[in-house]
C-alpha positions in Angstrom: -11.3 2.7 4.8 -7.5 2.9 5.0 -5.4 6.0 4.1 -4.1 4.2 1.1 -7.6 3.9 -0.2 -7.6 7.7 -0.7 -6.4 9.1 -4.0 -2.8 10.2 -4.0 -1.9 8.4 -0.8 0.6 5.7 -1.2 2.3 3.5 1.3 5.1 5.9 2.0 2.8 8.9 2.6 0.4 6.8 4.6 3.3 5.7 6.8 4.4 9.3 7.3 1.0 10.4 8.2 0.5 7.6 10.7 3.9 8.2 12.3 2.8 11.8 12.6 -0.5 10.8 14.5 -2.8 10.7 11.5 -3.6 7.0 11.5 -7.2 7.0 10.2 -9.1 8.4 7.3 -11.4 10.1 9.7 -8.7 12.0 11.5 -7.1 12.9 8.1 -10.4 14.3 6.8 -11.2 16.2 10.0 -7.8 18.0 10.2 -7.2 21.2 8.2 -4.3 20.9 5.7 -2.3 23.4 7.7 -2.3 21.2 10.7 -1.4 18.1 8.7 1.6 20.0 7.1 2.6 21.1 10.7 2.4 17.6 12.1 4.4 16.0 9.3 7.1 18.7 9.5 7.2 18.3 13.3 8.1 14.8 12.8 10.8 15.6 10.4 9.2 14.8 7.2 9.6 17.2 4.2 6.5 18.7 2.6 6.9 19.9 -0.9 4.3 21.2 -3.2 3.7 17.7 -4.8 3.0 16.2 -1.4 0.8 19.2 -0.4 -1.3 18.9 -3.5 -1.5 15.0 -3.1 -2.9 15.6 0.5 -5.4 18.3 -0.7 -6.5 16.1 -3.6 -7.0 13.2 -1.2 -9.2 15.3 1.1 -11.4 16.1 -2.0 -11.3 12.5 -3.4 -9.5 13.5 -6.5 -6.1 13.1 -8.1 -4.0 16.1 -7.3 -3.7 17.0 -11.1 -7.6 17.9 -11.0 -7.0 20.7 -8.6 -7.2 24.0 -10.3 -4.1 26.1 -10.8 -5.7 28.8 -8.6 -6.4 26.3 -5.9 -2.7 25.0 -6.1 -1.3 28.5 -6.0 -3.3 29.2 -2.9 -2.1 26.0 -1.3 1.5 26.8 -2.1 1.3 29.8 0.1 1.0 27.5 3.1 4.5 26.3 2.5 5.8 29.8 2.0 4.2 30.9 5.3 5.6 27.9 7.2 9.2 28.6 6.4 
């Protein structure tokens, strides 16, 4: 399975993930979201809430819109802590 086979992961995000060292779905699924955000930012990619939610949705096999508001609010704190 390719990264682009996961929900929410298009070619651009897959390329960013790959460039950041996350080049397989196995690696993607094994890494905590905080580490993925760190790796993307470390390579100079921006990570907004939409991208964060897309990544989390992909890890759960759902479109990011299906994540509860509470879950999205908790995730957003990752970005606040990282700044």
